[in-house]
N, C-alpha and C positions, 0 to 999 in steps of 0.2 A: 544359264543354259536355256535358251529359248525353247518353249514347248515341252519342257520336262514335266512328267506327271509322276506323282507319288501315290503309293497305295499299300495298304496292309492286307495280306492275303493269308488265309488259314490253310496250311498244307501239312500233311504227315504228322499231325498232332502238335504242331507248333505254328507260330505266325512268322512270316517273312515280310520284311519291309522292302519294297521294290521301287525302282525308279525306271520310267520308260520314256523314250524319246523317239519320235518318228512314227511312221505308219508303213506297214508292209510285213513281209516274212520276218519271223523272229530270229534275232541273234542274241543269245544269253551270254553275259560276260560275268565270270565268277572270279572273285579276288581270293587271295590267300592270306598268309601271315608274314609280316604285320601290315597287311593290305587294308584297303578301304574302298568303298564304292567309287570315290572320286578319282581313284587311280585310272579309271576308264573314261574320264571326261572328254578327252580328245577323240577317243574311238566312238563314243556315243554320238557326237555331232556328225562325224563323217558317215556313220552308218545311217543316221536319220536322213542326211542329205542325199544318200544313195538309194533311198526308198525302202529301208528296212526299219523294223522296230527294234531298237536297242533296249534290252531288258537287263537291268543291273540290280541284283539283290544285295542287301546286307546279308552275308552268309550266316548260317546258323552259328550263334555264339558271338556275333559282331553287331555293332551299331544298334539300330532300333529293332532288330529281329530277336526272336527268343534266344535265351541263353540258358539251356538246361543245366542243372547241377551234376547230373549223372554223366560221368566221363564216357561211358559206352554209348550215350546218345549222340556222340560225334563220330561213330564209326562209319565206314564207307557205305554200308547198307542204308543207314539213315540219311546220309548226304545225298545219295542217289535218289532215295525216296522223296527228298525235298524237291529235287529238280523235276522228277516225273510228276509229282503232285502240282508243281507250279504250272506245268503244261496242261494238266488236267483241268485246273481251275478255269483256265481260259479257253478250253476246248481246242488246244493246239496238239496236233498229232506228233509233229517233230520240229526241231529247231536246229540251227547251227549253234554249237556251244564253244565258247572261247574261255580258257582258264589260265590263270597265272599262279605259280607257286602251288600251294595246296589246292587251289582252284584248278590247276592243270592236272594234278593227280585225279581230282574228281571227274573232270570231263573226259580224260582218257578212259577211266574205268566205266563211266556212263556209256561211252561209245562201245566199249568191250562187252558190257553186260546187258545193255538195253539198246541195241543198235537201231531198233525200230523207232526210237524216240530222238535219234540224232541224225540230222541231215548230213552233217559234216562236223569235224572237230579241229580246233586250233589249240595246241598246247604252247604255252609261253613260259620260258625259263626252266621248267622241269620236264625232262624227257620221259617218255613212257617206260616204266619198268614193272608194270603190273600193280604197283602201289608206290606211295611216295618213298618209303624205305622198303622196297619189295624184293623181287627175285631177279632184278636186272635182266629181264627177258630170258632167263635161263631155266624156268620151271619145266620146260618141255624136254630137257636133256635126259637121255637114258641114264639109268642108275649108275652104270659104269663111269660115265663122264662126270656125273655129279660127285661120285666118290673120289674122283681124281682131283677135284677142286680142293684148295687148301681150307679145310674147315676151321683152322685157327687164324685165318687172315683177319685183318682189321676192317674188312668190308662190312658196311651196315646193310647193303642190299645183297641178299644171298638167298639161293634156293635151299640152303642147308640148315639155316637157323633163323629164328625170328630176330628182328632188328635189335632188341635189347641186348642180345649177346654181343653184337658188334659195338653197340654203345658202351657197354661195360668194359670191353677189351681196350677201346681207345681211351676211356676215362681212367684206366689204370696208369696211363702214361702222360696224360695231359687233360686239360679242361676240354669238355665237349658240350656244346649248348644242348643238344638233344638229350644227353644224359642228365644235365642239370635241370631240364624242364620236366623230368619224370615225376618228381615228388610234388603232389598237389600242395599249393600254399606257399612254397618257398619262392620260386620265380614270380609267382602271382603278386606277392606282396612287394618284392623288390622292384619289379617293373611298374606295377600300378602306382606306387608311391613316388615314382620318378618318371611318370609317363611321358612328359614333354621331353625331358633329357634323353630318355631311352629311344623314343621314336625319331628324334633328330639324329641321334648317333647311328641307329641301325639303317635308316634310309640313306644316310650319307655313306656309311660303311659299305653298303651293297651297291653303290653307284660306281661308275667307271673311274671316278677320281678318288674314291674312298678306299678304305682298307679295313677288313674285319679285325686286323691286329694279329699279333703272333700268339695264337692260342697255345701253340706247342710249348711256349715258355711259362705257361701258367699251370700249376697242379690243380686237380679237381678239388682236393680238400681245401676248404677255406676260401675258394674263389667264387665270386658272384659274377653275373653276366656283365654288369657295367664295368667290372674290373678289367675286362679284356677288350671292351669296345673303345677305340680311341675317340676323343672329343670331335665334334663336328664343327665346321666353320659356321659363322652366324648366317642366318637367313636374311634376305632371299638368296636362293640358288637359281641358276638359269631355268630349272624345271620345277621349282617348288617355292612358293611365296610363304611369308609368315602366316597369312590368313589361311592358306591351304593346309598348313601343318596344324594350325589351331583347330580347324574343323575335325581333322583326324584324331587329335588328342581328345577333344571333347566327346567325340562319339565313343571312343574306348572307355572313357570315364563315366559313361551313363550308368554303368553297373556299380560304381563306387571304386575307390582305389584298390581295395583288397581283391576285387573280382574283375577288374577292368580287362585283364588279359586271359582269364581262366578259360573261357570258351575257345579262344584262339589256341591256347597251349594244349587243350585237350586233343588237338589233332596229332601232337607228338605222343600223347599218352595212350592213344589207341593204335600206335604203330604195330605192336605185336598182334592185337586183335584183328587189325586189317590184314596182316600177313596171313593169319590163319583163315580168315574169311576168303582171302584171295586164292587159297590153294585150289579151290574148285575151278578157277579160271586160268590156272598157270600155263596150260597148254593151248589156250585159245588166242585168237588174233583179232585185231580191230579191222573190220571190213569196210568201214565207211571212209570217204575221202578225208585226208588228214594233212595238217600243216604244223610244223614246229618252228617257232621263232625264239631267238634268245640274243641277249647282248654278248658280244665277244668277251667282255670283261666280267661277265657274271661268274662268281666263284663256283656255281653249280656246273657251269659248262666246262670247267677245268677237268671234270671227271668224264666228260663225253669224248672218249677216245674212238678210234676207228672201229674197234671191235664192238663197242657198245652201239655205235651208229648202225653197224651191220646187223646186230641182233634186233635193234628197233625196227629197221627196214623189213626184216624177215617177219616180224610180228605185226607190221602195218603195211600190207602190200600196196595200198593206195596212198602212200606218203609222198608228198611233194618234196622237191629239193629243200634242204634245210636253209633257213634264213638266219644268218648270224650278222647282227648289226654292229658295226664298228663304234667304238667310243661310247658304249652303253653297258650298263650293269644289269642287276637283277630286275629292277623296275624299268625294263626297256621301253614299255609303252608310255612311261612318264618322261624318261630322259630323251628318247628319240621317237616321238610319236609319228613323224612323217613316214619313215621307212616301215614302221609297224603297220600304220594305216594303209600304206601302199600295198604291202604284202597281203593283208587281209582282204582289201578290195579286189586285188587281182585273183585271189582264191575264190571269192564269192562270184566274180565274173566268170571264172572257169566253171563253177558249179552251175550257174545259170545257163551257160552255153551247153553244157552236157545235158541239162534237163530239157532244153529246147530240141536237142537232137534226138531224144528218145520218144 
């Protein structure tokens, strides 16, 4: 990647390893789990060519950035502090933030809670719901309407109870990854000691051609994550080479097999903490310009019904029309970079035109 610059920066009590490409206004791209900075390689080049500085951190807990041991070090307040601290180090007042998976949850919440630092926000794969496993944009409902909701439902995003209640209810009937990930050390060791196999399987399973498997046929008791993930075809795939995957595997394993995924899994383990932190913002809306992009075959999008879209639009008044990319899954920016790049570029052009008009 021509012109890419690497730097270690001290922010918010940790260090972040960042990669930058291009010169101009900042666009910060935040990956999620099991993501990696290289998931943004196509977007970095396009942004640089368009006159922007693409800034891609190894997020807290990943790659060459700090990996704190304390699970609470990964809560939303800390993650937002990282991004604001990154801007502060370079004297940047605000930037466009783009996030995918847990990175999407971060940038949505950054835009909600620190709008003065966010020029605009692009969420990829995960819609806004006030947290990754949050209130499904229903935290503003009057008490009477809240009580009318089914408190015993299997929803993990609810204004009525923290996510662990929904995790446990589902896990009584079948295997659920979010519940399996709650116990420190268990998933960490399984995935870390099978890092290459796990990453190949999960990247493929989340793609348009893959399948997460029939989790409902597996009980929680005695089931590990690799038990439910079908094998992946041999690399290369059209959107992932053997070398690309090797880089991702090696970066996770920098912390050793036992802890390779601990920082990443912490984002699941702070779900309840984030839900409680988010209570103060449950009736607030995102006021900056926003865009949502997802693959049509993304399993997360399967839960995005008309009612959820309507609630999201209510909470994000300046939300552009949703961009759903055919033949793409969870890592839509990898599988189908051209439509993703086109959507982001058009959004940035719209922002620039609006700025000139004011």
